[in-house]
C-alpha positions as CSV (number, residue, x, y, z in Angstrom):
1,M,20.1,-117.5,-28.8
2,S,17.2,-115.0,-29.1
3,K,16.5,-113.5,-32.5
4,Q,17.8,-110.0,-33.4
5,T,15.2,-107.3,-33.0
6,K,15.1,-105.0,-36.0
7,Y,14.9,-101.2,-35.4
8,I,13.3,-98.4,-37.3
9,F,14.5,-95.0,-36.1
10,V,12.2,-92.0,-36.7
11,T,13.7,-88.5,-36.6
12,G,12.1,-85.1,-37.4
13,G,13.4,-82.1,-39.2
14,V,12.7,-78.4,-39.8
15,L,10.3,-78.0,-36.9
16,S,8.4,-79.9,-34.2
17,S,4.7,-81.0,-34.1
18,L,4.8,-82.3,-37.6
19,G,3.4,-85.7,-36.5
20,K,6.4,-88.0,-36.0
21,G,4.3,-89.9,-33.4
22,I,1.4,-90.5,-35.9
23,A,3.8,-91.5,-38.7
24,A,5.6,-93.9,-36.3
25,A,2.3,-95.4,-35.1
26,S,1.0,-95.7,-38.6
27,I,4.1,-97.7,-39.8
28,G,3.7,-99.8,-36.6
29,T,0.1,-100.5,-37.4
30,L,0.9,-101.7,-40.9
31,L,3.7,-103.9,-39.7
32,K,1.5,-105.4,-36.9
33,N,-1.3,-106.1,-39.3
34,A,1.3,-107.9,-41.5
35,N,1.7,-110.3,-38.6
36,L,4.9,-108.9,-37.1
37,K,5.4,-108.4,-33.3
38,V,5.9,-104.6,-33.1
39,S,6.5,-102.2,-30.2
40,I,7.3,-98.4,-30.2
41,L,9.6,-96.3,-28.0
42,K,9.5,-92.5,-27.5
43,A,12.9,-91.0,-26.5
44,D,12.3,-87.4,-25.3
45,P,15.3,-85.0,-25.2
46,Y,13.8,-82.7,-22.6
47,I,15.4,-82.7,-19.2
48,N,12.2,-83.3,-17.1
49,V,12.4,-86.9,-15.6
50,D,8.9,-87.5,-17.0
51,P,5.9,-85.3,-17.9
52,G,4.1,-86.0,-14.6
53,T,4.9,-82.6,-13.1
54,M,4.5,-80.7,-16.3
55,S,1.5,-78.4,-17.0
56,P,-0.9,-79.7,-19.7
57,L,-0.5,-76.2,-21.2
58,E,3.2,-77.0,-21.6
59,H,3.3,-80.4,-23.3
60,G,-0.3,-81.5,-23.7
61,E,-1.8,-84.5,-21.9
62,V,0.1,-86.8,-19.5
63,F,-0.6,-90.4,-20.7
64,V,-0.6,-93.1,-18.1
65,T,0.4,-96.7,-18.8
66,D,-0.9,-99.9,-17.0
67,D,2.2,-100.0,-14.8
68,G,1.7,-96.4,-13.6
69,A,4.2,-94.6,-15.7
70,E,3.4,-91.0,-16.6
71,T,4.5,-90.6,-20.2
72,D,4.4,-88.4,-23.3
73,L,1.1,-88.2,-25.1
74,D,2.6,-89.9,-28.1
75,L,2.4,-93.2,-26.2
76,G,-1.3,-92.8,-26.3
77,H,-1.2,-92.7,-30.1
78,Y,1.0,-95.8,-30.1
79,E,-1.4,-97.7,-27.9
80,R,-4.5,-96.5,-29.8
81,F,-3.0,-97.5,-33.2
82,L,-1.2,-100.7,-32.2
83,D,-3.8,-101.9,-29.7
84,E,-1.0,-102.9,-27.4
85,N,-0.4,-102.0,-23.7
86,L,3.0,-100.3,-23.4
87,S,5.0,-99.7,-20.2
88,Q,7.5,-97.3,-18.6
89,N,10.1,-99.0,-20.8
90,N,8.5,-97.4,-23.9
91,N,9.3,-93.8,-22.9
92,F,12.3,-92.1,-21.4
93,T,13.8,-88.6,-21.2
94,T,17.2,-86.9,-20.9
95,G,16.3,-86.4,-17.3
96,R,15.7,-90.1,-16.6
97,V,18.9,-91.1,-18.5
98,Y,21.1,-88.6,-16.5
99,S,19.5,-89.5,-13.2
100,A,20.2,-93.2,-13.9
101,V,23.9,-92.5,-14.8
102,I,24.5,-90.3,-11.8
103,E,22.9,-92.8,-9.5
104,K,25.2,-95.5,-10.9
105,E,28.2,-93.2,-10.5
106,R,27.3,-92.5,-6.8
107,R,27.0,-96.2,-6.2
108,G,30.5,-96.8,-7.6
109,D,29.3,-98.9,-10.6
110,Y,31.7,-97.2,-12.9
111,L,34.7,-98.0,-10.6
112,G,35.9,-94.4,-10.3
113,K,36.0,-93.7,-14.0
114,T,35.4,-90.2,-15.5
115,I,31.7,-90.1,-16.5
116,Q,31.2,-88.6,-20.0
117,V,28.4,-88.2,-22.6
118,I,30.2,-90.8,-24.7
119,P,30.3,-93.6,-23.7
120,H,28.2,-93.4,-20.5
121,I,25.1,-91.3,-21.4
122,V,25.0,-92.7,-25.0
123,G,25.5,-96.2,-23.6
124,E,22.6,-95.8,-21.2
125,I,20.3,-94.6,-24.1
126,V,21.4,-97.6,-26.2
127,D,20.7,-100.0,-23.3
128,R,17.2,-98.6,-22.8
129,I,16.4,-98.9,-26.5
130,K,17.6,-102.6,-26.5
131,K,15.5,-103.3,-23.4
132,A,12.3,-101.9,-25.1
133,G,13.0,-104.0,-28.1
134,E,13.4,-107.4,-26.4
135,G,11.0,-110.0,-27.6
136,N,9.8,-108.0,-30.6
137,D,10.4,-108.4,-34.3
138,I,10.5,-104.7,-34.8
139,L,11.0,-101.8,-32.4
140,I,10.2,-98.3,-33.8
141,V,12.1,-95.6,-32.0
142,E,10.9,-92.0,-32.2
143,I,13.4,-89.4,-31.2
144,G,11.6,-86.3,-29.9
145,G,12.3,-82.8,-31.0
146,T,14.0,-81.7,-34.2
147,V,17.4,-82.5,-35.7
148,G,19.7,-79.6,-34.8
149,D,18.4,-79.3,-31.2
150,I,21.4,-79.4,-28.9
151,E,19.7,-81.6,-26.3
152,G,18.9,-84.2,-28.9
153,L,22.5,-84.9,-29.9
154,P,23.2,-87.8,-27.5
155,F,20.0,-89.6,-28.7
156,L,21.1,-89.2,-32.4
157,E,24.6,-90.5,-31.5
158,A,22.9,-93.5,-29.7
159,I,20.9,-94.5,-32.8
160,R,23.9,-94.0,-35.1
161,A,26.0,-96.2,-32.8
162,L,23.2,-98.9,-32.4
163,R,22.8,-99.2,-36.2
164,T,26.5,-99.7,-36.6
165,E,26.4,-102.4,-33.9
166,V,23.4,-104.4,-35.3
167,G,24.2,-104.0,-39.0
168,R,22.4,-102.3,-41.8
169,K,19.9,-105.1,-42.4
170,N,18.7,-104.8,-38.8
171,A,18.1,-101.1,-38.6
172,M,16.8,-98.2,-40.8
173,N,16.5,-94.5,-40.5
174,I,13.3,-92.6,-41.4
175,H,13.3,-88.9,-41.4
176,L,10.1,-86.9,-41.3
177,T,10.4,-83.3,-42.6
178,L,8.3,-80.4,-43.7
179,V,7.7,-79.4,-47.4
180,P,6.1,-76.0,-46.9
181,F,3.8,-74.4,-49.4
182,I,4.7,-70.7,-50.1
183,K,1.4,-69.1,-51.0
184,V,2.9,-66.0,-52.6
185,A,5.0,-68.1,-55.0
186,G,2.4,-70.8,-55.3
187,E,5.1,-73.4,-54.8
188,L,6.0,-76.3,-52.5
189,K,9.6,-75.8,-51.4
190,T,12.2,-78.7,-50.8
191,K,15.1,-76.6,-49.5
192,P,14.2,-77.0,-45.7
193,T,14.2,-80.8,-46.3
194,Q,17.6,-80.7,-48.0
195,H,19.0,-78.7,-45.1
196,S,17.5,-81.0,-42.5
197,V,19.0,-84.1,-44.2
198,G,22.3,-82.3,-44.5
199,E,22.3,-81.7,-40.7
200,L,21.5,-85.4,-40.1
201,R,24.4,-86.5,-42.4
202,R,26.8,-84.1,-40.5
203,I,26.0,-86.1,-37.4
204,G,26.7,-89.4,-39.2
205,I,23.1,-90.5,-40.0
206,T,22.0,-91.1,-43.6
207,P,18.2,-91.5,-43.9
208,D,16.9,-94.5,-45.8
209,M,13.4,-93.0,-46.2
210,I,11.9,-89.5,-46.1
211,I,8.4,-88.8,-45.1
212,C,7.2,-85.3,-46.3
213,R,4.6,-83.5,-44.3
214,S,2.8,-80.9,-46.4
215,E,-0.5,-79.1,-46.8
216,M,-1.1,-80.7,-50.2
217,P,0.0,-83.7,-52.2
218,L,3.5,-83.8,-53.8
219,N,3.8,-84.5,-57.5
220,R,6.2,-87.1,-58.9
221,E,8.7,-84.5,-60.1
222,L,9.0,-83.0,-56.6
223,K,9.4,-86.4,-55.0
224,D,12.1,-87.3,-57.5
225,K,13.9,-84.0,-56.7
226,I,13.9,-84.8,-53.0
227,A,15.1,-88.4,-53.6
228,L,18.0,-87.1,-55.8
229,S,19.1,-84.3,-53.5
230,C,18.8,-86.3,-50.3
231,G,20.3,-89.6,-51.6
232,V,17.3,-92.0,-51.1
233,E,15.6,-94.3,-53.6
234,K,12.7,-92.8,-55.5
235,N,10.2,-95.2,-53.8
236,C,11.5,-94.1,-50.4
237,V,10.0,-90.6,-50.6
238,I,6.6,-90.8,-48.9
239,E,4.1,-88.0,-48.6
240,S,2.0,-87.3,-45.6
241,A,-0.4,-84.6,-46.6
242,D,-3.0,-83.1,-44.2
243,S,-5.9,-85.5,-43.6
244,T,-9.4,-85.3,-42.3
245,S,-8.5,-88.0,-39.7
246,I,-5.2,-89.2,-38.3
247,Y,-6.5,-92.8,-38.8
248,Q,-6.3,-92.3,-42.5
249,I,-2.5,-92.1,-42.4
250,P,-1.7,-95.8,-42.3
251,L,-4.0,-96.3,-45.3
252,A,-2.3,-93.4,-47.1
253,F,1.1,-94.9,-46.4
254,L,-0.1,-98.3,-47.6
255,K,-1.4,-96.8,-50.8
256,Q,2.1,-95.5,-51.5
257,D,3.5,-99.0,-50.9
258,I,5.6,-97.8,-47.9
259,L,6.2,-101.4,-46.7
260,T,8.1,-102.5,-49.8
261,P,11.2,-100.4,-49.2
262,I,11.0,-101.1,-45.4
263,A,10.8,-104.9,-46.1
264,E,13.7,-104.6,-48.6
265,T,16.0,-102.6,-46.2
266,L,15.3,-104.9,-43.2
267,E,15.0,-108.1,-45.2
268,L,11.5,-108.9,-44.0
269,G,10.2,-110.7,-47.1
270,K,6.9,-109.8,-48.6
271,L,4.5,-107.9,-46.2
272,T,0.7,-107.9,-46.9
273,P,-1.1,-106.2,-44.0
274,D,-4.9,-106.9,-43.5
275,M,-6.4,-103.4,-43.1
276,Q,-10.0,-104.2,-44.0
277,N,-11.5,-103.6,-40.5
278,W,-9.4,-100.4,-40.1
279,D,-10.5,-99.1,-43.5
280,S,-14.2,-99.6,-42.7
281,L,-13.9,-97.8,-39.3
282,V,-12.1,-94.9,-41.0
283,K,-14.9,-94.6,-43.6
284,R,-17.3,-94.2,-40.7
285,I,-15.2,-91.5,-39.1
286,I,-15.1,-89.6,-42.5
287,A,-18.7,-90.1,-43.5
288,P,-20.9,-91.4,-40.6
289,T,-24.7,-91.8,-40.9
290,G,-25.7,-90.7,-37.4
291,E,-25.0,-87.7,-35.3
292,T,-25.0,-86.4,-31.7
293,T,-23.8,-83.4,-29.8
294,I,-21.9,-83.6,-26.5
295,A,-21.0,-80.8,-24.2
296,F,-17.4,-81.2,-23.2
297,V,-17.1,-79.2,-20.0
298,G,-13.5,-78.4,-19.0
299,K,-11.0,-75.7,-18.1
300,Y,-8.2,-76.4,-20.7
301,I,-10.5,-76.1,-23.7
302,D,-8.2,-73.6,-25.4
303,L,-5.6,-76.3,-25.6
304,K,-7.3,-79.5,-26.9
305,E,-4.1,-81.5,-26.6
306,S,-4.8,-81.5,-22.8
307,Y,-7.6,-84.0,-23.4
308,K,-6.1,-85.9,-26.4
309,S,-6.9,-89.4,-25.2
310,L,-10.5,-88.4,-24.3
311,T,-11.2,-86.7,-27.6
312,E,-9.7,-89.7,-29.5
313,S,-11.8,-92.2,-27.4
314,I,-14.9,-90.3,-28.5
315,I,-13.9,-90.6,-32.1
316,H,-13.4,-94.4,-31.6
317,A,-16.9,-94.7,-30.1
318,G,-18.4,-92.6,-32.9
319,A,-16.7,-94.8,-35.6
320,N,-18.0,-98.0,-34.0
321,L,-21.5,-96.6,-33.6
322,D,-21.4,-95.0,-37.1
323,A,-22.1,-91.5,-35.8
324,K,-20.5,-88.1,-36.0
325,I,-19.8,-86.7,-32.5
326,N,-20.0,-82.9,-32.4
327,L,-18.2,-81.6,-29.4
328,K,-19.5,-78.4,-27.9
329,W,-16.5,-77.1,-26.0
330,V,-17.7,-75.4,-22.8
331,D,-15.3,-73.4,-20.7
332,S,-16.4,-74.2,-17.1
333,E,-15.2,-70.9,-15.9
334,K,-17.9,-69.2,-18.0
335,V,-20.8,-71.4,-16.8
336,E,-23.0,-69.7,-14.2
337,K,-26.5,-70.1,-12.7
338,D,-28.1,-67.7,-15.1
339,N,-26.6,-69.1,-18.3
340,V,-26.2,-72.9,-17.7
341,N,-29.6,-73.8,-19.2
342,E,-28.9,-71.7,-22.3
343,I,-25.5,-73.2,-22.8
344,L,-26.6,-76.9,-22.4
345,K,-30.2,-76.9,-23.7
346,D,-29.3,-78.2,-27.2
347,V,-26.8,-80.9,-26.3
348,D,-27.5,-84.6,-26.1
349,G,-25.1,-85.5,-23.4
350,V,-22.8,-83.8,-20.9
351,L,-19.2,-84.8,-20.2
352,V,-17.1,-83.4,-17.3
353,A,-13.4,-84.3,-17.7
354,G,-10.7,-84.8,-15.1
355,G,-8.4,-82.1,-13.9
356,F,-6.6,-80.6,-10.9
357,G,-7.3,-77.4,-8.9
358,E,-10.3,-75.3,-8.0
359,R,-10.5,-73.1,-11.1
360,G,-13.7,-73.8,-13.1
361,V,-15.2,-76.2,-10.5
362,S,-18.4,-74.2,-9.8
363,G,-19.3,-74.2,-13.5
364,K,-18.7,-78.0,-13.7
365,I,-21.0,-78.5,-10.7
366,L,-23.7,-76.5,-12.4
367,A,-23.3,-78.6,-15.6
368,I,-23.6,-81.8,-13.5
369,Q,-26.8,-80.5,-11.8
370,F,-28.3,-79.7,-15.2
371,A,-27.6,-83.2,-16.5
372,R,-29.0,-84.8,-13.4
373,E,-32.2,-82.8,-13.2
374,N,-32.9,-82.8,-17.0
375,K,-32.1,-86.5,-17.5
376,K,-29.3,-85.8,-20.0
377,P,-26.8,-88.6,-20.3
378,Y,-23.8,-87.7,-18.1
379,L,-20.3,-89.0,-17.8
380,G,-18.0,-87.7,-15.1
381,I,-14.3,-88.8,-15.3
382,C,-12.0,-88.6,-12.2
383,L,-12.7,-85.0,-10.9
384,G,-16.0,-85.3,-12.9
385,M,-17.1,-88.2,-10.6
386,Q,-16.0,-86.4,-7.5
387,L,-17.9,-83.3,-8.4
388,A,-21.0,-85.4,-9.1
389,L,-20.8,-86.6,-5.5
390,I,-20.4,-83.1,-4.2
391,E,-23.3,-81.8,-6.3
392,F,-25.5,-84.7,-5.1
393,A,-24.5,-84.1,-1.5
394,R,-25.3,-80.3,-1.7
395,N,-28.5,-80.5,-3.7
396,V,-30.1,-83.8,-2.7
397,L,-28.6,-84.6,0.7
398,K,-28.7,-80.9,1.6
399,L,-25.2,-80.8,3.0
400,Q,-24.5,-77.2,2.0
401,D,-20.9,-77.2,2.9
402,A,-20.1,-80.5,1.1
403,N,-16.8,-80.2,-0.6
404,S,-13.4,-81.7,-1.5
405,I,-10.5,-81.0,0.8
406,E,-8.6,-80.2,-2.4
407,F,-10.7,-77.0,-2.4
408,N,-11.4,-76.5,1.3
409,E,-9.2,-78.4,3.8
410,N,-11.5,-77.5,6.8
411,C,-15.0,-78.3,5.4
412,E,-17.3,-80.1,7.7
413,N,-18.5,-82.6,5.1
414,P,-15.4,-83.8,3.2
415,I,-17.1,-85.8,0.5
416,I,-13.7,-86.1,-1.2
417,Y,-10.4,-86.5,0.8
418,L,-6.8,-87.6,0.3
419,I,-6.0,-91.2,-0.4
420,D,-3.6,-91.1,2.6
421,S,-6.7,-90.5,4.9
422,F,-8.3,-93.6,3.5
423,I,-5.2,-95.8,3.9
424,D,-4.7,-94.5,7.5
425,A,-8.3,-95.2,8.4
426,H,-8.6,-98.6,6.6
427,G,-5.0,-99.9,6.6
428,K,-5.3,-101.0,3.0
429,E,-1.7,-101.8,2.3
430,Q,-2.4,-103.5,-1.0
431,I,-3.3,-100.2,-2.6
432,R,-0.3,-99.3,-4.8
433,T,0.5,-95.6,-4.6
434,H,3.3,-93.4,-5.9
435,K,4.9,-90.5,-4.1
436,S,5.2,-87.5,-6.4
437,P,8.4,-85.4,-6.1
438,L,6.0,-82.5,-5.1
439,G,5.1,-84.5,-2.0
440,G,1.7,-85.8,-2.9
441,T,0.6,-89.5,-2.9
442,M,-1.1,-90.5,-6.2
443,R,-2.9,-93.6,-7.4
444,L,-1.4,-94.3,-10.8
445,G,-1.8,-97.1,-13.4
446,A,-4.3,-100.0,-13.7
447,Y,-6.4,-101.2,-10.8
448,E,-9.1,-103.8,-10.7
449,C,-12.7,-102.7,-10.0
450,N,-15.4,-105.0,-8.7
451,V,-18.7,-104.3,-10.6
452,K,-22.1,-104.4,-8.9
453,P,-24.5,-106.8,-10.8
454,N,-27.5,-105.3,-12.6
455,S,-25.9,-101.8,-12.7
456,I,-25.4,-99.7,-15.9
457,L,-21.7,-100.3,-15.4
458,S,-22.2,-104.1,-15.4
459,K,-24.4,-103.8,-18.6
460,I,-21.9,-101.7,-20.6
461,Y,-19.0,-104.1,-19.6
462,S,-21.0,-107.1,-20.8
463,N,-21.7,-108.4,-17.2
464,Q,-18.0,-108.7,-16.3
465,K,-17.6,-109.0,-12.5
466,V,-14.2,-107.4,-12.4
467,I,-12.8,-104.8,-14.8
468,K,-9.4,-103.1,-15.0
469,E,-8.9,-99.4,-15.8
470,R,-6.2,-96.8,-15.3
471,H,-5.9,-94.0,-12.7
472,R,-4.1,-90.7,-12.2
473,H,-5.4,-88.9,-9.1
474,R,-4.6,-87.9,-5.5
475,Y,-8.1,-87.6,-4.0
476,E,-10.7,-90.3,-3.2
477,A,-14.4,-90.4,-2.4
478,N,-15.1,-90.6,1.3
479,P,-16.8,-94.0,2.1
480,K,-18.4,-92.4,5.2
481,Y,-21.2,-91.0,3.0
482,K,-21.8,-94.2,1.0
483,E,-25.0,-95.2,2.9
484,S,-26.5,-91.7,2.6
485,F,-25.8,-91.7,-1.2
486,E,-27.3,-95.1,-1.8
487,K,-30.4,-94.4,0.4
488,N,-31.1,-91.4,-1.8
489,G,-30.7,-93.0,-5.2
490,L,-27.0,-92.7,-6.0
491,M,-25.6,-96.2,-6.4
492,I,-22.0,-97.2,-5.7
493,S,-21.7,-99.5,-8.7
494,G,-17.9,-100.2,-8.6
495,T,-15.3,-100.5,-5.8
496,S,-11.6,-101.3,-5.5
497,N,-10.1,-102.4,-2.2
498,G,-12.9,-100.5,-0.4
499,L,-12.4,-97.4,-2.5
500,I,-15.4,-95.9,-4.4
501,E,-14.6,-96.4,-8.1
502,T,-17.9,-95.7,-9.9
503,V,-21.3,-94.1,-9.0
504,E,-24.5,-94.0,-11.0
505,L,-28.1,-92.6,-10.6
506,K,-30.8,-95.2,-10.4
507,D,-33.6,-93.2,-12.0
508,H,-31.7,-91.7,-14.9
509,P,-31.1,-93.0,-18.5
510,F,-27.3,-92.7,-18.1
511,F,-25.6,-90.9,-15.3
512,I,-22.2,-92.3,-14.4
513,G,-19.2,-91.0,-12.6
514,V,-15.9,-93.0,-12.8
515,Q,-12.8,-92.4,-10.7
516,F,-10.6,-94.0,-13.4
517,H,-9.7,-92.7,-16.8
518,P,-11.5,-94.9,-19.4
519,E,-10.0,-92.9,-22.3
520,F,-6.5,-94.4,-21.6
521,T,-7.5,-97.9,-22.7
522,S,-9.6,-96.9,-25.8
523,R,-8.6,-98.1,-29.3
524,L,-10.1,-97.4,-32.7
525,T,-10.6,-101.2,-33.1
526,K,-11.7,-101.6,-29.5
527,P,-13.5,-98.6,-28.0
528,N,-13.7,-98.3,-24.2
529,P,-17.1,-99.6,-22.9
530,T,-17.6,-96.6,-20.6
531,I,-17.1,-94.0,-23.4
532,L,-19.1,-96.2,-25.9
533,G,-22.0,-96.6,-23.4
534,F,-22.1,-92.8,-22.8
535,I,-22.0,-92.0,-26.6
536,K,-24.6,-94.6,-27.4
537,S,-26.9,-93.2,-24.7
538,S,-26.4,-89.7,-26.1
539,I,-27.3,-90.8,-29.6
540,E,-30.5,-92.4,-28.3
541,N,-31.2,-89.2,-26.5
542,A,-30.7,-87.2,-29.7
543,K,-33.3,-89.4,-31.4
């Protein structure tokens, strides 16, 4: 008989965006470093089937797992903190749950019964939680949204029912809530927390621990007041004050001995996590000795959450290289011929991120031309690689109308075209693709890339012949132009099933375009080689 997985349910109160995902990931990190097998699940109450069709302005970045699932950005935090690859089993939404139940009903699986929220919807949620927990000592389950949201009720009922099923020693409830500071009164206020816990209890859930988000530390008197009014033990009120870096949170929790009440509730014995390496990396994030400035050229710069994995991967590289990375956010829509030199003259490296659509493309191409001609370290990711090819085709190969069919379907020189065109021309059936509900074919998830020996790519990946990175895109580089590129100094340094995966300039300190998204596999303790190589080159350029 397989052992019983233990569950930690994390709910949020008062308002959203308090950092439940970071708190859940931080607890997971401590438990993993205490030699437990840990996984995390995000259950999102919104009705979208997944975030794949949502605008980044709506919900931030879409995070992609190895198996090609488009998930909530919190899964990125989970992977970065736990250093574990998660899958589509680690994120589901109301939309996915209802779709599955309706599909079963249409197939006749319920034998003609009336389908109801209880037991069918709640039962589907419980089944998915159990599946994600299989083979783990601990599964941390974060419920999205805020207690009191109408759409979250089936999820809360599911965790209430599951705890009853597995018993109190196998599950615990952690509630994260806001303790606001009222400047006029000069006081931290506990009333919102009390109301939030009251709402939880009304549903039938009693928290075992309360994590208090606040702008400043809580004194002992305030913590005791929260413990008394909310019915938890005094050592189960944990503060989570604003920090310089999210990677300080596990250490802050450890300092408050968060694992003792968790271990007591779940009967885990004494837990002693080894956080020495983590601690030294965090010190380098807070007080690094080196410094460099990177131009981050994109079109969603007003909403940094759209690039969450990428900005975090840059922090990871900086910590491992003991350098502060100053990001100069450059709105690509504002980059023009007469100001590009002024905007980029003081930076040590240029990064052009991925994205969809034509808006801001001309500014990105100008930034790429600047990096190429001025020997500035350059990294182009996804669209950033495709635009590097277009820039090279226009300005070096002199193909003035070179373009992507994403922007001009009828261009004479389609440097970038749809993956369907490649598959039709080459019959590459082994390329795994996903049909979007919007009708487009996408390459999603992890793919192997064959690396050219003696290339920069080979060097930064420690001479590995085959690497594996994640994708999320519809368009591909057209192999028709491969020979012209290579003849004129733009090397194809990585390929996958005949598709162009990476390109680099021969006579340049560091100029790389990658079709994959290296940021998705970066961790604090294990930075992605592509990002690390780019940041290292930019630091050398700064010197």
